[in-house]
C-alpha distance (Angstrom), angle and dihedral (degrees) to the residues before:
residue distance angle dihedral
M1 . . .
D2 3.76 . .
I3 3.75 121.6 .
L4 3.81 97.9 -91.5
D5 3.77 94.1 -172.1
D6 3.85 90.0 66.3
Y7 3.84 91.1 66.6
P8 3.74 112.3 93.6
Y9 3.75 118.4 -135.6
E10 3.81 136.7 -169.1
I11 3.83 124.7 -142.5
R12 3.76 125.3 -165.8
P13 3.87 131.3 173.4
L14 3.72 115.6 -106.3
T15 3.79 118.6 -131.2
P16 3.77 121.7 -117.9
D17 3.74 88.5 -105.4
E18 3.79 89.3 55.5
G19 3.81 91.0 50.6
G20 3.79 100.9 -94.6
G21 3.74 126.2 -105.7
F22 3.70 125.1 85.7
L23 3.88 133.0 -57.0
I24 3.84 119.1 -145.0
S25 3.75 122.6 -165.3
Y26 3.78 135.7 175.8
P27 3.85 113.4 -135.1
D28 3.82 91.0 -155.1
F29 3.80 89.8 59.8
S30 3.77 118.1 49.9
I31 3.80 91.2 -166.6
C32 3.83 100.4 46.4
I33 3.77 114.8 95.9
S34 3.91 136.4 137.2
D35 3.66 141.3 162.3
G36 3.80 144.6 -149.2
E37 3.82 142.2 -175.9
T38 3.81 90.7 -110.8
V39 3.82 132.6 31.5
E40 3.85 87.9 -111.6
E41 3.77 92.2 52.0
A42 3.78 91.6 47.8
I43 3.82 90.0 53.0
V44 3.84 91.4 50.9
N45 3.75 92.1 46.6
G46 3.72 91.2 44.8
R47 3.73 93.2 53.1
D48 3.75 89.6 51.6
A49 3.89 89.5 50.0
L50 3.84 90.3 48.9
I51 3.89 90.7 51.7
A52 3.76 90.1 49.2
T53 3.85 93.0 46.3
I54 3.74 92.4 51.5
E55 3.80 92.0 46.9
A56 3.79 90.7 50.7
L57 3.75 92.6 50.0
R58 3.79 91.5 50.8
A59 3.75 92.0 46.5
E60 3.77 89.5 57.5
N61 3.85 92.5 43.2
L62 3.77 89.9 -115.3
P63 3.75 123.0 147.7
V64 3.84 117.9 -95.0
P65 3.79 109.2 -138.1
A66 3.77 116.4 -120.5
P67 3.79 118.6 -117.1
H68 3.75 114.0 -81.7
S69 3.97 89.5 9.0
R70 3.87 91.6 136.3
Q71 3.81 90.1 55.4
N72 3.78 92.4 53.6
R73 3.79 93.7 54.5
K74 3.81 114.8 105.5
A75 3.82 119.5 -133.7
G76 3.75 111.6 -118.3
C-alpha cells in the first residue's frame, strides 16, 4: 500500500447547518472527503476514505496521484 501519511490533507470545521463536526479532504484526490465529530475522528475516517479511494482507482486501472501532486501543478 502507498505511504498514506505522505498525502496532505485539509480539515475545516463544519457549520451547524452543515451538521457540525469537521470535514477532511485530500487535495491530491478531488473525490476523497470524509468527516467526523472531532478532528481525530475526521482523520481516522479520512484515512479510511483515502484507502477506499486508492483501491477504487486501482480496481478501475486508473492512475493514483502521487503525494503532493496537486501542489506541483502549474497554473496556466
